[in-house]
C-alpha positions, 0 to 999 in steps of 0.5 A: 894369844897363845905363843907362836911356834909354828909360824914363828918365821912367816914374817921372816923372810931370812929364814926361807934360806939355810943362813938366815933358818940357823942365824935364828938357831936352826938345827939347833935342835938336830944337834940335840936329837943327835945326843939324846938317841932316839929313845930319848926323842919318842920320848920327848914326843911322848910326853909333849902329846903330839897328835898327828895335824893332817886329818886323823890326830893320831899320837905322834910317838905311837905311831913312831913305835909301830915300826919293827924293831927287828927288822933286815930291810930298809924304814922310810919317813914319807911325809904328807904334802898333798894338801887338798883338803877343802878349805885347808891351805896352812902346809904350804905355809911352811913350805914355803916360809919355814922350809929347814923347820921341815928339814929338820923336823924329818931328820930327827924323826928319822933318826928316831926311828932308824930312816935312812931315806924320805919322801915328801909327796908334794901336791902337784897344784904347788909349784911355788912350795915345790920350789922353795923347799927343793932348793932347801933341802939342795941347801941342807945337802951342800953343808953338810945337813944331809947325805951320808955323814950328817953333822958328823954324827956318822948318820946318813939320810937323804929326802927325796922330793915327789910331785903328785898330779892333783888326786884328792885321793893321793891325802890317804896314806896308802892312796899316796904310797901307792902313786909314790910306787908309781901304780894308780892312787888307790888306798890299800887293804888295811891291814898289813898297817904302812908302819908294818908294811908301806913304801915299797913293801918295807915299814913306812911312817906316814906324817903331816907337815906341820906334824913333823915341823912341831918336832924340832920345836918339842927336842928343843924346848922339852915335851912337858913345855909343848904340852903345856900348850894346848889341852889335856889330852892333846900338847900343843899350837896349831895352824888354822886355816880360816877362811869364809865369812870374815874379815881377815881370812889366812892363817893362825897360830893357836892352842889346841885349847882355843874355842871355835868361837875365839878363833873366829873372833881372833879372824875379824868376826862374820863381816858387814853386820851378818849373823854367823849361820854354820861353821865348818871347823876341820875341812870338808870332810867334817860335820858342820856345825850351827852357831849356837855351837861354837863354843867349842875346843879346837882339839881333836878329842873336844870336836870329837865330843860336838859330834865333829872332827878336827881334821884338817883345822880348815874352818869354812865359816858361813853367815847367815846369805849362805844357802846350805844345800848350794854349800852341799851341792859344791862339797858334793860335786867335789867328792862326785869327781875325786872318788877313785873309784875302786870301792862301789860304795863310794864311787856309785853312792858319791855320783847319786848324791851329786846329782839330787842335790843338782837337782834339788837346787835347780827346782826339780827335786821331791819331797824323799830326796832329803832323806833320801841323801842321808839314807844312800848316805849311811848305807855306805858307811864303813863298807869302802877300803879306805875312809874316803867315803866315811868323811864324806858323810859327813857333811851330807848327813849334818846339812841335811840334818841341821838344815832341812827346812831348807832343803824342804823349802827348796823341794816345795818352792824351786827356789831358796828361802836364803836367795831367792831365785838361786840356782845350783853353781855352775860346772867347772870340771 
């Protein structure tokens, strides 16, 4: 079992207060960072092989380096706490159980990129995480960890807490920025990228909650230590949200070098003596893996080589009672509902595929339907402003191609061969 890094305070209620966090060594990393200077911080993060833990897996230090060195206006740090990926619930643990770790990470990152104002965009449904984190910000301000003169260093910084309104598309960084600016949460065409023209037209770094919560540990114990916890191309541990057919669903911290099989075993394995059928390894957008594909490491490159993605590390386990066409229908309904509608391929194709899956489950499918799902998905790929649709096609294609026999059975017999008589789940939207 790997060392607890990000989750070390999760079972210590005192860590949620400023006094308790400081008693556990909190904000010592910030003091050290202020002596290292921006270049020293960036060097340690680069050595750590820290990659973005929100979905894209982009090297964090490289992302910071894109901020122009010659600039006249402000630089902004935006924290993506709009945790809307189905099957993912790890960022809320940090917000609720270790909020000052995130604040400390934000301050260190902000100092490294020359930022004096940062924003955190918290998912609207996350009421308790918002309350806890907002109180932590107020406490940090009162004690001089935020404000005009952070710890007497002359560094000025403030954090603005912003609540979203529950749109999944605002988890995409440019859609989030649009919403933060008070506009409709529509993604923007890139380039220019946020590092050049982001929030309010200024250079901006967008990082995930978990990514920044790792930064104080890197500063305290060194980039080489953090890199050694992970794989060759990705350092550290990460938080995995494990749900579905496991005995002990929850959030588990493990090295990114852990295999999917080992992670499922840590969650107690498949219950009731059932057989493992499939696993979604990185949130609903990740292409599905079959039971014979789980001996794969959970780092970005390991999962990419297996034809899927690490994504948000939302692991959804399915046993042999799962009806895959029904599972795809649920996912398709989500994407059809959450598409922002800006791009025609995404707007039309997500709705079209949802209607096809509904028809199949209602017993009215026709033989070409499975092929039509795959064809429609592929035709829209790479033709939209943001990665929403390219993420959606992961399940569209992989569910059909890897479990084609189940879709054909539904079409031929109007019922499920896994759970005879199964129909489309009732709509909740």
